[in-house]
N, C-alpha and C positions, 0 to 999 in steps of 0.2 A: 667174104672168104679170104680175100687177099690180105686183109688186115690180120686175120688169125695166122695165116702162114708167115706173114712178115714178123709178127711178134714171136712166133715159134723160132724163126731163124735168128732173131736178135737174142733171145734167151740161149739158144744153142751156141751161137758164136761167143756170147758173153761167158758162158760156162767153159767153153774151150779156151778162151783167153785167160780166164781165171786159173785153169789147170796148167797153162804154160808158165804163168807167173808164180804159182805155188805148187811145185812138183811133189811135195810131201803128200801122204795119203789123206784123202778127204774124209773128215769126220762128219757123218750124217747127223744133222740136227733135226729133230722132229718139227721145229718151227719152219725150217726151210722146206721140208716136204709138204707140210700143210699149206704153206704159202704158194708153192708151185702147183698144188692140186686145186686150191680154192679160188685163187685170183682169176683164172680163166672162166671158171664156172660162174662166179659172181658177176664178172664183166659181161658175159654173154646173157646171163639172166636179166641184168639191168637193161641191156640193149633190147631184149625181147619185150620187156615191160614198157620201155619208152616207145618203141616203134609200134608195138601192138595195142597199147592202150591210150597213149597220149598224142597220137598224130591226128590231124584233121580227118583223114580218111577213116580211121577207126571210130571216131566220134559220129560220123554220119551213118555208119553201119549200126552203131549202137542206138542211134536216135530214132530208129523206126523207118528209115528210108530203104530198108532192105525188102526185097520181094518175099512175100509169105509163101508157105508151101502150098496153099490152096488158091493161088492166084489164077490158075488155069481153069478153075471151076466158075461157072456163072453164078452170080448172086441174084436172088429173087427180089 
């Protein structure tokens, strides 16, 4: 969560610095809007995929070491 806030602050200060350096009106470019919208989504999505599917803890859960729903019932 700290990384997300840190990146948001970097982008915010970067845009503020850009505004001080270029005081003329900012022309909105669709590429920039898509970039600002999609880069965080793609980054967080990749992070979830890597942490959720490719870590050793997730492999052990997918490998059958997880407790089944019927573990509290006696087997004959």
